C-alpha positions in Angstrom: -0.1 136.7 27.8 2.9 135.0 29.4 3.1 134.9 33.2 5.5 137.5 34.6 8.9 136.3 36.1 9.9 138.0 39.4 13.6 138.0 39.2 15.9 139.3 41.9 13.1 139.2 44.5 14.3 138.6 48.1 12.3 136.5 50.5 10.4 138.1 53.4 11.4 137.0 56.8 10.2 139.8 59.2 7.1 140.7 61.2 4.2 142.3 59.3 4.6 140.0 56.3 1.3 140.9 54.7 2.0 144.7 54.8 5.6 144.1 53.5 4.3 141.9 50.7 1.7 144.5 49.6 4.4 147.1 49.6 6.8 144.9 47.6 4.3 144.0 44.9 3.1 147.6 44.6 6.7 148.7 44.3 7.2 146.2 41.4 4.1 147.6 39.6 5.0 151.2 40.0 8.7 150.5 39.0 7.4 148.8 35.8 8.7 145.3 36.7 5.1 144.2 36.6 2.9 145.9 33.8 -0.8 146.2 33.3 -2.2 142.9 32.0 0.6 140.8 33.4 -0.4 137.6 35.2 1.3 136.8 38.5 3.0 133.5 38.9 1.1 130.7 40.5 0.3 130.9 44.2 2.7 128.1 44.9 5.6 129.9 43.1 4.8 133.3 44.7 4.8 131.8 48.2 8.1 130.0 47.5 9.6 133.2 46.0 8.8 135.4 49.0 9.2 132.5 51.6 5.8 133.1 53.0 2.8 131.0 53.7 -0.1 130.8 51.2 -2.6 132.4 53.6 -0.3 135.4 54.0 0.0 135.6 50.3 -3.7 135.4 49.7 -4.3 138.2 52.3 -1.9 140.5 50.5 -3.4 139.7 47.0 -6.9 140.5 48.4 -5.6 143.9 49.8 -4.1 144.8 46.5 -7.3 143.8 44.7 -9.3 146.1 47.0 -6.8 148.9 46.1 -7.5 148.2 42.4 -3.8 147.2 41.8 -4.6 143.5 41.1 -7.6 141.8 39.4 -8.5 138.4 40.6 -10.1 136.4 37.8 -11.8 133.4 39.4 -10.4 130.3 37.8 -8.1 132.4 35.6 -5.3 133.7 37.8 -4.3 137.1 39.2 -3.5 139.9 36.9 -2.0 143.5 37.2 -4.9 145.9 36.6 -5.0 148.4 33.8 -4.6 151.3 36.3 -2.1 154.0 35.0 1.2 154.7 36.8 -0.4 158.0 38.0 -3.4 156.1 39.5 -1.0 153.8 41.3 1.0 156.5 42.7 -1.9 158.6 44.1 -1.6 157.2 47.6 2.2 157.7 47.5 1.6 161.3 46.3 -0.7 161.9 49.1 1.8 160.6 51.6 4.6 162.7 50.2 2.6 165.9 50.5 1.7 165.3 54.2 2.5 168.3 56.2 1.8 169.4 59.8 -1.9 170.0 59.3 -2.5 166.7 57.6 -0.4 164.9 60.1 -2.6 166.3 62.9 -5.7 165.0 61.2 -4.1 161.7 60.7 -3.4 161.3 64.4 -6.7 162.7 65.3 -8.2 159.8 63.3 -5.8 157.3 65.0 -7.0 158.6 68.4 -10.5 157.9 67.6 -10.0 154.6 65.9 -7.3 153.1 68.0 -8.9 154.5 71.2 -12.1 152.5 70.4 -10.0 149.5 69.6 -8.5 149.6 73.0 -11.8 150.2 74.8 -13.1 147.2 73.0 -10.0 145.1 73.7 -10.4 145.9 77.4 -13.9 144.5 77.4 -13.0 141.3 75.6 -9.4 140.4 76.6 -8.7 137.4 78.8 -5.8 137.2 81.3 -3.9 135.2 78.6 -4.5 138.0 76.1 -3.2 140.7 78.6 -0.2 138.5 79.3 0.5 138.3 75.7 0.4 142.1 75.3 2.8 142.5 78.3 5.1 139.9 76.8 5.3 142.0 73.6 6.2 145.1 75.7 9.0 143.1 77.4 10.2 142.3 73.9 10.1 145.9 73.0 12.2 146.7 76.1 14.8 144.2 75.0 15.4 146.0 71.7 15.3 149.6 72.6 18.8 150.0 71.1 17.6 148.5 67.8 15.0 150.8 66.3 14.1 148.7 63.4 13.3 145.6 65.5 11.5 147.8 68.0 9.3 149.1 65.2 8.5 145.5 64.2 7.4 144.5 67.7 5.5 147.8 68.1 3.5 146.9 65.0 2.7 143.5 66.4 1.5 145.1 69.6 -1.0 147.4 67.8 -2.0 144.5 65.5 -2.7 142.4 68.6 -4.9 145.2 70.1 -6.9 145.3 67.0 -7.4 141.5 67.0 -8.6 141.7 70.5 -11.2 144.4 69.5 -12.7 141.8 67.2 -13.7 144.2 64.4 -12.0 143.8 61.1 -13.1 147.2 59.7 -11.5 149.0 62.7 -8.4 146.9 62.4 -8.1 147.7 58.6 -8.7 151.3 59.3 -6.0 151.5 62.0 -3.6 149.5 59.8 -4.0 151.9 56.9 -3.4 155.0 59.0 -0.4 153.5 60.7 1.1 152.7 57.2 0.4 156.2 56.1 2.5 157.8 58.8 5.2 155.0 59.0 7.9 156.9 57.1 7.7 159.8 59.5 7.8 157.4 62.4 10.9 155.8 61.2 12.7 159.1 61.8 11.2 159.8 65.2 11.5 156.3 66.6 15.2 156.4 66.1 15.4 158.4 69.3 15.8 156.4 72.6 13.7 158.9 74.6 10.8 158.5 72.1 11.0 154.7 72.3 11.1 154.8 76.1 8.0 157.1 76.0 6.1 154.7 73.8 6.9 151.7 75.9 5.6 153.6 78.9 2.4 154.4 77.1 2.1 150.8 76.0 2.3 149.6 79.7 -0.6 152.1 80.6 -2.6 150.6 77.7 -1.9 147.0 78.8 -2.6 147.6 82.4 -6.1 149.1 81.6 -6.8 146.2 79.4 -5.7 143.7 82.2 -8.0 145.5 84.6 -10.8 145.4 82.1 -11.1 149.3 82.2 -12.4 150.3 78.7 -12.4 154.0 79.2 -9.0 153.9 80.9 -7.7 151.9 77.9 -9.2 154.4 75.5 -7.6 157.4 77.4 -4.2 155.6 77.5 -4.3 155.1 73.7 -5.4 158.8 73.0 -2.5 159.9 75.3 -0.1 157.6 73.4 -1.3 159.0 70.1 -0.7 162.6 71.4 2.8 161.7 72.3 3.3 160.0 68.9 2.1 163.1 67.1 4.4 165.3 69.1 7.5 163.3 68.2 6.4 163.0 64.7 5.9 166.7 64.2 9.4 167.3 65.9 11.1 164.9 63.5 9.3 166.5 60.5 10.4 170.0 61.6 14.0 168.9 62.1 13.9 167.3 58.6 12.9 170.6 57.1 15.9 172.4 58.4 18.8 173.1 55.9 
């Protein structure tokens, strides 16, 4: 079978490249631009097409293989799996049916997972690590009037926390839950007051980590998730109004 051609694909240039590439390729599959059995272009060509590094590309392909979207044939290339469109759309269907009860549970899970991530980060972080977190917060403050850029830096902040926790399973779980609620957050995080609240929360988290206070860091993240849930629910409620 011929290798698929990815025409009209725009390069990726922003933060969170792996997540963005996963979403882009999944979109190509669900839209039918990539079909079951199609072989992806070579690693070199894919990296050039999306203007990304090969390590980033490999990480995205691994993630899609775990999801069952792609099949890696050692020595034989990467192929779109035989999953049906309904199978591929199941995660999206779940996302689209999220309502207040499910969102509550989502953020309950985030409290537990990201709270533990922060506690671990506080135990492990060096002064340089703490300074890096604080620099990300300063970058957030510089783009409070640009919600899209703020969300990008916010993602980096949470990713860096997960890296400092030094547990890839926790990091992946946190990343997945964050992605699940991202569309709702896009609405809520357009509000200056919500962005200001989040930055204040981030400062409390970073301070606890700098002071090597695991339980204070955990509590700060739990409080942050409570605030995020509140603004998310408010934005969902507003969106339901005629």
